[in-house]
N, C-alpha and C positions, 0 to 999 in steps of 0.2 A: 661718438661724441668727442670733440676736440679737447685735449688735455691742456689745462692752463700751464703756461711756462712760468717757472718760479725764477724771477730775477732777484738780484740783491735787494734787500729791503731798504737800502739807502742809496743815495747818488754818490758814486765814488769821486766824481768830478768836484762836487761840493765839498766832500770830505778832504780833498787834496788842497783846498785853499788854506791860507795862513791862519784862519780862525781856529784850526785844529792842529794838533801835533800827532806824533806817531802813536802815543798811548790811546788817543781817541780813535784812530783808525784801527788799531788792534782790538779795541773794545767793540767797535761796530762789527768787525768781522767775526769775533767770537760769539757775540749775542746772536748774530744772524745765523751762524752755523747751528747754535743750540736750538733756536726757534725752528729751523728747518727739520730738526730731528724729533720735534714734539707733536707730530701729527696725531698720534693716539691720544695724547693728553688734551689737545684742543678739541678733538671729536668727542671725547668723554665729557669735557666741560660743557659743551653745547647741549648735551642731553640730560646732564645731572641738574638737580635743583640748584638755584643760585648760590645758596649758602655752601652747599657741598662743593660746587665747582670753584667758588672763590677761595675756600679754605685749602683745597687741594693744590690750586695754582700757587698760592702764597707759600705753601710748604715746599713745592718743587723749585720755586724761585730761590727760596732760602737755601735749600740743599745744594743748588747749583752755584751758590755764592753771589747771585745777582743782587741780593739785598745787603751785602756786606758794607757798602758805603754808608748805610744808615747809622752805623756805630762808629764813633770817632776813634775807638780803640782798635779799629780794623787796620789802621795805618794808611800811608799815602798811596799804596797800590790798589786799594779797593775799587771795584768798578762803580761808576756813577758817583764818585766822590765830589766832583765839581759839576757845575750846571751844564756845561757842554756835554759831559758824559751822561748826565741824567736825561737831557733832551734826546740824545742819540738812542738811549735805551727805550724811551717812550716811542720814538718814531719807529723803531724796528719791531717792538712788541705790538704796536698798533697795526702795522702792516701785516703781521703774522696772525694775530688773534685779538679781537677786541677785549675779551675777558682777561687776557694776560696783561694788556696795558692797564685795564681797570684795576686789577688786583695790585699790580706794581705801583701805580700812581697813588692809590689811596693809602697803601702802606707807607709810601714815602711822605705823603702829605701829613699823615699822623705822626710820623717819627721826627720830622724836621723841626717842629717847635720844641720837642724835647732835646734834640741835638743842639739847637741854637740857643735855647733859653732855660733849659732844665738845670737843676742843681746836680751835683755829682751823684747824690743818692738817687735822684729820679732817673738820671741817665743809666746808672748801673743796674737799676731795677728793670727798666723797660727796653733799652736799646739792644742789648745782646740777644734776648729772645726774639725781638722783632726782626733783627738782622738775619736770624737763622730761620725765619718763617714759622717759629714756634709760638709766637704771640702776635695777635692781629690788632691793629689800631684803627681808630676812626676819629675824624675831626668834626666835632659837633658845633656848627656855627649857625646855619640857616634856621629860620622859624617861619611859620605861615605868613607873618607880616614883616619879616626881615630877611631879605636875601642879599642883594648887592648893597643895600643900605645897612651896613654893619652897625651904625650908631643907633638903629631902631630896635636892637635886641631887647627883649623883655624878661627872659628867664632870670629869676632873682636868686642871689646867693646872700643870705643874711647871717650875721654873726650868731653862733650858738655853741655853747660849751667848748670854747677854745677851738672852734672850727666853723663850719658853715652849713646851713640848710639850703638845698637847692629846690626851687619850686617853679614849675613851668614846663616848657616842651621845646624840642628841636624837631625840624622836619627835613626830609630829603637827605638823610644822613647816610652816606656811602659806607658800606660794611657795618651798618648799625646793628644788624641782626647776628653778626658773628664776631664782633669786636671783643677783645679782652680788656681793652682800655680805651676810654674816650677822652679826648682833649676838648673840654667844654668851655665855651665862652659865655659868661654870665654877668649879670649886672650886680655890682657890689656897692656902687655909689649912686649919684644922681643921674639925671637924664644926659644923653649925649655920649660922645665917643669915649671920654676919659673916665667914665664910671664903670668900665668893663674890666673883668679879670678872667684869666684862663685857669682852669682846674684840670687835674688828671683824676678821672673817676674810673676805678676798675669796674668791669662788668660784674654783676652779682651784688653790687652795693645795694642794700635795702632802700627801696623807694625809687629805683631806676627800672623802667619797663620799656620794652621795644615792641613795635608793631610793624611787620613787613609791609612794604608798598610795592604793588605791581607796576612795572614800567613798560613802555613800548619795547625797549631793548632790555631783555631780562638781565637784571643785575641785583646784587644784594643792597637794597635801599630800605630805610626804616624811618619811622617816627619814633622819637625817644621822649618818654615822659619822665618827669622828675616830681616826686611828691614827698616832701620832707626827707629828701635824700641827703644824709649827713656825710660830709667829708672833713677830715682833719685839716688843721692849718697848713701842714706840709704838703697838701694837695695843690696849693697855689703854684702855678707855673709862670715864671718870669716876673714875679712881683705883683703886689696888690695894685690895681688900677692900670696894669700894663697890657690888658687884653686887646685893646684896639691896635696898639703898636705891633704887638706880636702877630695879630691877624693880618694886618696890612703888609707886614714884612713877609709873611708866608705867601699871601695871595699874589703880591707883586712878583715874587720869584717863580711861583708855579704857573703863572700865566704863560710864560714862554714855553714851559713843558707841555701845556695844552696845545699850543701852536705846533709843537713838534709832533704830538700825537695826530693832529689834524693832517700834517704832511704825510704821515704814515698811512692813514686811512685813504687819503686822496691818491697817493701813489699806487696803492693796491687797486683802487677803482680804475685809475687810468691804465694800468698794466692790463687789467682784465678786459677793459674796453678795446684796447689795442689788439690783444690776442683774438678777440671775437671779430673785430673788423677785418683783420687779415685773413681769417679762416672762413668767414661767412660769404657764400656766393650770392651775388645780387646783380641783376641787370647785365649779365654777360661778363661780369668781372667780380670784384669783391667790394664789400662795404667800404674798405679802406680807400678804394679808388674814387669814391664819391667826394666831391669838393666840400660839401657841408660836413661830412664826417671827419675829413682831414683837418678842416678848420677847427672843429670842436676839440680834436685831440691836440692840435697845436696850441690852442688857448689853455688847455689843461697843463701842457708842458711849461708854458710861460709862467702860469700861476704857481706851479710847483717850485720852479726855480726861485721865483721871487719870495715865496713863503719860506723856503728852506734858508735862503740868505738872511731874511729878517730874523728868523729864529737863531741862526748862528751868531748874528751880530748882537742880539739881546743877551744870549748866553755868554758870549765873550765879554760883554760889558759887565755882567754880573760877576763873572769869575775874576775880573780885574777891578772890581769895586768902583766902576765908573759912576759918577754922581747922578746921572740921569738914566740908569739902567731900567728903572721901573717904567719910564715912558716907552722905551724900546720894547720892553716885555709886553706892554699893552698893545703896541702897534703890531708886534708879531702875532699875538693871539688873535686880534681882530682880523687881520688880513688872512691868516692861515685858516681860521675856522670858517669865515664867510666864504672863502673860495673853495674850501674842501666840500662844502655843501653843494656848490655849483658843479664841481668836478664829479662828485658821486651821482648827482642827478643826470649829468651828461652821460655817464657810464650806463645808467639804467636806460636812457633814451637810445643809445647805440645798440644795446643788447635787445631792446624791444620787449615783447611779452616775457621772454625767458629771464629777463632781468628782475622780474617781480615774482618769480616762483618762490614760494615760502622756503626759507632757509637756504636759498641760493646765496652766493657770495655778495652780489650787488644788492639783493633784498636785505641782507643783514647789515651791510654798510649803510644803506639808506636809513634804516632805523637807528643805527648806532651813532651816526655822525651828528644827529640833530642836537643832542644835549651839549655838545662842545661850545655852541654859541651862547650858552646860558651860564654854565658854572665857571667859577673863578673870575666872575665879572661878565655880565651880559654885554652884548655888542653895543647896545645903546648907551650903557654906562661908560664903556671904554671910549666911545666916540666923544662923549661929553668931557671925559677926563683928558683925552688927548688935545681937544680943542682948548681947554683951559691952559695948557702948557705952551701954546703957540707964541704967546707974548713974552715967554721967559727963556727962549733959546739963547744959549751963550756959545762963545767960541770955545774950542778945545783948550783945556787947562794945561796941556803940555804935549810933548811928542808921543807918538805911539810906541809902546815897548817893542823892542826888536824881536823878542822871543815870545811866541804865543803861548808857550807853556809856562809863563812866569807865575809867580806866587799868586794865589787866588783865595777868595773867601768861599769855602765849600758850602754844600747844603747844610 
């Protein structure tokens, strides 16, 4: 059996562009080396139960220092402290192992609202253990009838004894069955977007229950029920009525990181398809010599380059507080995830029946890639949002900074 050739999990030519500086290149190389050494961890994670594998990967990520950027006290040299670094880490982790990207991304998703909007006390309580992988977070937003439409959230938080009682549910919550703290978006006011507030709810709070959900790609996902779940007033995160703004700030930034993960998955699929095509004898030559196969691989390379550039542009904009970075983040996520689905499907087609063998690389990628077109904004919603911005495009507000490593607003 032909052994898969492990290439770098990133494109060095893309990383050499002015979007990135030497710290990003050093980060990419370090994460890639670490991932290449974790074969035993990845193999164990694929056979363990979802909760067990998720918790063990988060602990290992924390022990290796890859979560340090979640804590502002870590200092300027922490990995993944800016959005370009965070995107690179997701791309490399996704290339290496889906469960590693999942664990890292959900931990970052849960910690970022605390980092950006939390009080000093909330940050001191949660961010140090989360950055060490000793505490696990979950961002509880979606409900059965409220996904991309954040303003439709129904979970209620009503005043009670100098605090709030939460009643309702959340659905499809990543890491819901193993989280130590939930960032919960609930309704404290009237209908619509500005009646929402964010709360930090520790696991084990009376009235909070979780139920695991089985998914096509095994991951820790849960339904979370709240029944007269009391939280004190200091559980409010980011101010009363600020839940919608906090949520959109988070999702608009994390969309580009989903695009980065899609690039990682797609690059792994394209590499596997190329290796197979070069080694598979067919019609007196190899599959790679067939024009249709070569065209498919060429299309994948074009799409990978375009997706990686869109992600880099969006992350650069976010790091430099560009006024329309959210538009670019949506474009990057939409293009990267839609094309990753096509590239993974093409890799299965090139590998033929062997590409659908249970737990083979391409079979896992085929299951894993599908969810990226849904979370952090479904493709249909992103298309509508991008279309709404077409009439509001403006000229650049000023010259491009000469140094790509200039000051930025971190995660």
